[in-house]
ChimeraX commands (.cxc) that place a marker at each C-alpha (Angstrom):
marker #1 position 102.81,141.11,207.85 radius 0.5
marker #1 position 102.43,144.58,207.40 radius 0.5
marker #1 position 104.42,146.99,205.95 radius 0.5
marker #1 position 104.81,150.78,207.20 radius 0.5
marker #1 position 105.27,153.33,204.45 radius 0.5
marker #1 position 105.25,156.99,203.35 radius 0.5
marker #1 position 101.46,157.96,202.89 radius 0.5
marker #1 position 100.58,158.76,199.49 radius 0.5
marker #1 position 98.16,161.43,198.07 radius 0.5
marker #1 position 96.13,157.92,196.70 radius 0.5
marker #1 position 95.93,156.86,200.63 radius 0.5
marker #1 position 94.08,159.70,200.96 radius 0.5
marker #1 position 90.91,158.23,201.34 radius 0.5
marker #1 position 91.07,155.32,203.24 radius 0.5
marker #1 position 93.07,157.43,205.93 radius 0.5
marker #1 position 89.99,159.35,205.98 radius 0.5
marker #1 position 87.71,156.23,206.23 radius 0.5
marker #1 position 89.88,154.52,209.19 radius 0.5
marker #1 position 90.19,158.36,210.95 radius 0.5
marker #1 position 86.00,158.49,211.36 radius 0.5
marker #1 position 85.77,155.48,212.23 radius 0.5
marker #1 position 88.15,155.47,215.05 radius 0.5
marker #1 position 88.74,158.62,216.27 radius 0.5
marker #1 position 86.28,160.98,218.16 radius 0.5
marker #1 position 86.94,164.08,216.67 radius 0.5
marker #1 position 85.56,164.44,213.15 radius 0.5
marker #1 position 88.01,166.37,211.09 radius 0.5
marker #1 position 88.02,168.27,207.44 radius 0.5
marker #1 position 89.91,166.07,205.00 radius 0.5
marker #1 position 91.50,169.20,203.78 radius 0.5
marker #1 position 93.12,168.97,207.33 radius 0.5
marker #1 position 95.14,165.79,206.23 radius 0.5
marker #1 position 96.10,167.06,203.01 radius 0.5
marker #1 position 97.60,170.34,204.88 radius 0.5
marker #1 position 99.51,168.30,207.41 radius 0.5
marker #1 position 101.10,166.05,204.54 radius 0.5
marker #1 position 101.91,169.25,202.72 radius 0.5
marker #1 position 103.19,170.80,205.84 radius 0.5
marker #1 position 106.02,167.51,206.35 radius 0.5
marker #1 position 105.24,164.59,204.26 radius 0.5
marker #1 position 108.04,162.67,206.36 radius 0.5
marker #1 position 105.77,162.81,209.46 radius 0.5
marker #1 position 102.80,160.80,207.27 radius 0.5
marker #1 position 103.29,157.27,207.37 radius 0.5
marker #1 position 100.52,154.59,206.94 radius 0.5
marker #1 position 100.66,150.88,207.67 radius 0.5
marker #1 position 99.91,148.44,204.67 radius 0.5
marker #1 position 98.67,144.78,204.57 radius 0.5
marker #1 position 97.85,143.10,201.19 radius 0.5
marker #1 position 98.05,146.70,199.44 radius 0.5
marker #1 position 95.57,147.92,202.50 radius 0.5
marker #1 position 95.98,150.87,204.59 radius 0.5
marker #1 position 95.06,149.82,208.13 radius 0.5
marker #1 position 96.57,152.03,210.10 radius 0.5
marker #1 position 98.59,155.60,209.83 radius 0.5
marker #1 position 100.59,158.40,212.13 radius 0.5
marker #1 position 100.61,162.26,211.02 radius 0.5
marker #1 position 103.38,164.29,213.19 radius 0.5
marker #1 position 104.62,167.30,212.43 radius 0.5
marker #1 position 108.00,169.47,213.58 radius 0.5
marker #1 position 106.97,172.25,215.75 radius 0.5
marker #1 position 110.20,173.42,215.98 radius 0.5
marker #1 position 114.16,172.35,215.41 radius 0.5
marker #1 position 113.60,169.98,218.20 radius 0.5
marker #1 position 110.59,169.99,218.60 radius 0.5
marker #1 position 108.17,167.65,217.02 radius 0.5
marker #1 position 104.01,167.05,217.73 radius 0.5
marker #1 position 102.35,163.39,217.39 radius 0.5
marker #1 position 98.79,164.89,215.58 radius 0.5
marker #1 position 96.84,161.98,215.02 radius 0.5
marker #1 position 97.20,157.73,215.35 radius 0.5
marker #1 position 94.89,154.69,214.83 radius 0.5
marker #1 position 94.69,152.06,214.11 radius 0.5
marker #1 position 91.53,150.20,212.19 radius 0.5
marker #1 position 90.15,147.88,214.79 radius 0.5
marker #1 position 89.86,144.66,213.22 radius 0.5
marker #1 position 94.05,145.29,213.22 radius 0.5
marker #1 position 95.00,146.52,216.46 radius 0.5
marker #1 position 97.45,145.09,219.36 radius 0.5
marker #1 position 99.68,143.60,216.40 radius 0.5
marker #1 position 101.82,146.41,217.43 radius 0.5
marker #1 position 100.88,148.49,214.13 radius 0.5
marker #1 position 100.48,151.64,216.02 radius 0.5
marker #1 position 104.12,150.45,217.83 radius 0.5
marker #1 position 106.12,149.71,214.69 radius 0.5
marker #1 position 103.98,153.37,213.17 radius 0.5
marker #1 position 105.35,155.87,216.17 radius 0.5
marker #1 position 108.29,153.77,216.07 radius 0.5
marker #1 position 108.92,154.85,212.83 radius 0.5
marker #1 position 107.87,158.41,213.48 radius 0.5
marker #1 position 110.56,158.48,215.50 radius 0.5
marker #1 position 113.06,156.73,213.69 radius 0.5
marker #1 position 112.50,159.29,210.98 radius 0.5
marker #1 position 112.42,162.93,213.23 radius 0.5
marker #1 position 115.30,161.36,215.15 radius 0.5
marker #1 position 117.42,161.88,212.03 radius 0.5
marker #1 position 116.40,165.53,212.75 radius 0.5
marker #1 position 118.23,165.78,215.62 radius 0.5
marker #1 position 114.30,166.22,217.62 radius 0.5
marker #1 position 114.63,166.31,220.65 radius 0.5
marker #1 position 111.35,166.65,222.39 radius 0.5
marker #1 position 108.02,165.51,221.19 radius 0.5
marker #1 position 104.26,165.90,222.51 radius 0.5
marker #1 position 101.02,164.69,221.88 radius 0.5
marker #1 position 97.46,165.05,223.25 radius 0.5
marker #1 position 94.91,162.28,224.41 radius 0.5
marker #1 position 91.73,162.38,225.88 radius 0.5
marker #1 position 92.01,162.02,229.51 radius 0.5
marker #1 position 89.42,159.12,230.06 radius 0.5
marker #1 position 90.84,157.03,226.86 radius 0.5
marker #1 position 92.81,155.03,229.18 radius 0.5
marker #1 position 94.35,152.11,226.88 radius 0.5
marker #1 position 95.71,155.67,224.47 radius 0.5
marker #1 position 97.19,156.50,228.45 radius 0.5
marker #1 position 99.06,152.97,228.76 radius 0.5
marker #1 position 100.24,152.61,224.77 radius 0.5
marker #1 position 101.66,156.03,225.17 radius 0.5
marker #1 position 103.19,155.51,228.59 radius 0.5
marker #1 position 104.74,151.91,227.26 radius 0.5
marker #1 position 106.85,153.89,224.70 radius 0.5
marker #1 position 107.67,156.21,227.79 radius 0.5
marker #1 position 105.48,159.46,226.87 radius 0.5
marker #1 position 104.72,160.74,230.36 radius 0.5
marker #1 position 101.74,162.73,231.72 radius 0.5
marker #1 position 103.44,166.75,231.85 radius 0.5
marker #1 position 100.56,168.70,231.78 radius 0.5
marker #1 position 96.48,169.03,231.57 radius 0.5
marker #1 position 94.45,171.00,229.04 radius 0.5
marker #1 position 90.78,171.72,229.56 radius 0.5
marker #1 position 87.75,171.61,227.11 radius 0.5
marker #1 position 90.67,170.83,224.84 radius 0.5
marker #1 position 88.42,168.44,222.28 radius 0.5
marker #1 position 84.98,169.75,220.37 radius 0.5
marker #1 position 83.33,167.82,222.81 radius 0.5
marker #1 position 84.25,169.64,225.92 radius 0.5
marker #1 position 86.58,166.45,227.61 radius 0.5
marker #1 position 89.85,167.04,228.61 radius 0.5
marker #1 position 92.93,166.38,227.32 radius 0.5
marker #1 position 96.31,165.07,228.71 radius 0.5
marker #1 position 99.20,166.59,227.90 radius 0.5
marker #1 position 101.75,163.67,226.73 radius 0.5
marker #1 position 106.00,164.24,225.92 radius 0.5
marker #1 position 109.14,162.02,225.80 radius 0.5
marker #1 position 112.69,162.86,225.46 radius 0.5
marker #1 position 114.65,161.25,223.17 radius 0.5
marker #1 position 118.04,162.66,223.75 radius 0.5
marker link #1:1,2 radius 0.2
marker link #1:2,3 radius 0.2
marker link #1:3,4 radius 0.2
marker link #1:4,5 radius 0.2
marker link #1:5,6 radius 0.2
marker link #1:6,7 radius 0.2
marker link #1:7,8 radius 0.2
marker link #1:8,9 radius 0.2
marker link #1:9,10 radius 0.2
marker link #1:10,11 radius 0.2
marker link #1:11,12 radius 0.2
marker link #1:12,13 radius 0.2
marker link #1:13,14 radius 0.2
marker link #1:14,15 radius 0.2
marker link #1:15,16 radius 0.2
marker link #1:16,17 radius 0.2
marker link #1:17,18 radius 0.2
marker link #1:18,19 radius 0.2
marker link #1:19,20 radius 0.2
marker link #1:20,21 radius 0.2
marker link #1:21,22 radius 0.2
marker link #1:22,23 radius 0.2
marker link #1:23,24 radius 0.2
marker link #1:24,25 radius 0.2
marker link #1:25,26 radius 0.2
marker link #1:26,27 radius 0.2
marker link #1:27,28 radius 0.2
marker link #1:28,29 radius 0.2
marker link #1:29,30 radius 0.2
marker link #1:30,31 radius 0.2
marker link #1:31,32 radius 0.2
marker link #1:32,33 radius 0.2
marker link #1:33,34 radius 0.2
marker link #1:34,35 radius 0.2
marker link #1:35,36 radius 0.2
marker link #1:36,37 radius 0.2
marker link #1:37,38 radius 0.2
marker link #1:38,39 radius 0.2
marker link #1:39,40 radius 0.2
marker link #1:40,41 radius 0.2
marker link #1:41,42 radius 0.2
marker link #1:42,43 radius 0.2
marker link #1:43,44 radius 0.2
marker link #1:44,45 radius 0.2
marker link #1:45,46 radius 0.2
marker link #1:46,47 radius 0.2
marker link #1:47,48 radius 0.2
marker link #1:48,49 radius 0.2
marker link #1:49,50 radius 0.2
marker link #1:50,51 radius 0.2
marker link #1:51,52 radius 0.2
marker link #1:52,53 radius 0.2
marker link #1:53,54 radius 0.2
marker link #1:54,55 radius 0.2
marker link #1:55,56 radius 0.2
marker link #1:56,57 radius 0.2
marker link #1:57,58 radius 0.2
marker link #1:58,59 radius 0.2
marker link #1:59,60 radius 0.2
marker link #1:60,61 radius 0.2
marker link #1:61,62 radius 0.2
marker link #1:62,63 radius 0.2
marker link #1:63,64 radius 0.2
marker link #1:64,65 radius 0.2
marker link #1:65,66 radius 0.2
marker link #1:66,67 radius 0.2
marker link #1:67,68 radius 0.2
marker link #1:68,69 radius 0.2
marker link #1:69,70 radius 0.2
marker link #1:70,71 radius 0.2
marker link #1:71,72 radius 0.2
marker link #1:72,73 radius 0.2
marker link #1:73,74 radius 0.2
marker link #1:74,75 radius 0.2
marker link #1:75,76 radius 0.2
marker link #1:76,77 radius 0.2
marker link #1:77,78 radius 0.2
marker link #1:78,79 radius 0.2
marker link #1:79,80 radius 0.2
marker link #1:80,81 radius 0.2
marker link #1:81,82 radius 0.2
marker link #1:82,83 radius 0.2
marker link #1:83,84 radius 0.2
marker link #1:84,85 radius 0.2
marker link #1:85,86 radius 0.2
marker link #1:86,87 radius 0.2
marker link #1:87,88 radius 0.2
marker link #1:88,89 radius 0.2
marker link #1:89,90 radius 0.2
marker link #1:90,91 radius 0.2
marker link #1:91,92 radius 0.2
marker link #1:92,93 radius 0.2
marker link #1:93,94 radius 0.2
marker link #1:94,95 radius 0.2
marker link #1:95,96 radius 0.2
marker link #1:96,97 radius 0.2
marker link #1:97,98 radius 0.2
marker link #1:98,99 radius 0.2
marker link #1:99,100 radius 0.2
marker link #1:100,101 radius 0.2
marker link #1:101,102 radius 0.2
marker link #1:102,103 radius 0.2
marker link #1:103,104 radius 0.2
marker link #1:104,105 radius 0.2
marker link #1:105,106 radius 0.2
marker link #1:106,107 radius 0.2
marker link #1:107,108 radius 0.2
marker link #1:108,109 radius 0.2
marker link #1:109,110 radius 0.2
marker link #1:110,111 radius 0.2
marker link #1:111,112 radius 0.2
marker link #1:112,113 radius 0.2
marker link #1:113,114 radius 0.2
marker link #1:114,115 radius 0.2
marker link #1:115,116 radius 0.2
marker link #1:116,117 radius 0.2
marker link #1:117,118 radius 0.2
marker link #1:118,119 radius 0.2
marker link #1:119,120 radius 0.2
marker link #1:120,121 radius 0.2
marker link #1:121,122 radius 0.2
marker link #1:122,123 radius 0.2
marker link #1:123,124 radius 0.2
marker link #1:124,125 radius 0.2
marker link #1:125,126 radius 0.2
marker link #1:126,127 radius 0.2
marker link #1:127,128 radius 0.2
marker link #1:128,129 radius 0.2
marker link #1:129,130 radius 0.2
marker link #1:130,131 radius 0.2
marker link #1:131,132 radius 0.2
marker link #1:132,133 radius 0.2
marker link #1:133,134 radius 0.2
marker link #1:134,135 radius 0.2
marker link #1:135,136 radius 0.2
marker link #1:136,137 radius 0.2
marker link #1:137,138 radius 0.2
marker link #1:138,139 radius 0.2
marker link #1:139,140 radius 0.2
marker link #1:140,141 radius 0.2
marker link #1:141,142 radius 0.2
marker link #1:142,143 radius 0.2
marker link #1:143,144 radius 0.2
marker link #1:144,145 radius 0.2
marker link #1:145,146 radius 0.2
view
């Protein structure tokens, strides 16, 4: 069984390791610290046997909007509802703050992620050309909470 909790600075190395192993983009480690300092309640980790196995990073972008910046689960722990649980916990958190709308970007070729978000009632609302460092396009996906 795994648990979800708020990120702690001591989790930084584990989160950066998961991000570098699972996400196509390579992020400067200071970016993770910036996200934590900006909106700590939107930075959650999944833990199993004292090991970080996944994380979500989201921020409030306005009084009633939020954005998911990253969601990742270590490959050996996928398909165990960890990503879904992280997403639901993040949504619970921002709902307490009366956020009405969540957005995120996803690669247009990442069919698995698109299906995952659609399963959680996100809809593709727009496309951004050459959004990623390698020139790939992204879809903007949105979910209205209430």
